[in-house]
N, C-alpha and C positions, 0 to 999 in steps of 0.2 A: 495015676492020680502022682501028683510030684510037687515036693515046692522047687524052683527054679533059682538060685544063689546067682546073684549078678555081678559078684563083688571082682569080678574081671574087668568087667565093661567099666565100674565105677572106678577103678585103680585107671585105665587106660585115658577115659575122661578126666580126671585128675592129676593122669600124668606123673602115678606115683605107684613106687614099686611095693611091692609087698615085703619086701624088706622094711621102707621105711615105714610103712602102715602098721608093721609090728613093732618098733622101734617108739612113734609113736601114742599107739593105744596100750599098749605092755601086752601085749598077746605073744604068744612062743608063733615063731615060722610055723611051726607043723602042726597051729590048732587053726593059723591061718588057710594054710596051705589045705586043710579037710573041709573045712569051711566051703574054700572059694571053689575045689571040687566036689563040691555037694555032698560030701559024706558024710558030713555031721548028722549027728541025731537028734540035736535039740545045739539053741544056744540060750544063754544067759541075757536076760533086758538088757543088763548092764555092760553088756560085749559088745549087742548091738546099737546102743545109744553113745557105747565111746568110737564106733567104727563109722557110727554117722555123724557124729562131733568133728572126727578128723575129717572126711570126706564131704563134710557141709552136704549131705543129703536126708532123703528121708528114707525110714525103714523099706516104703515101699520100693522105691529105687533103687533096693539092694534084694530083694527077695518077686517071685513069682508064684504066681498059683497056677498049675498046667494039669486039666483035665484028661 
């Protein structure tokens, strides 16, 4: 069982780079990279909210659950 992070998919759909997202959200590139690679152990709701606001998406667009 795992949570799959689809940040790279949403970035591609929005034609946005990780660097641009980092600047707009105010999160370091390294933290976004960890999240993008699925290596994060947790994510703050405020971070998720900020990413969703910039990418104009819902949390469910970024996160999937895989049995």
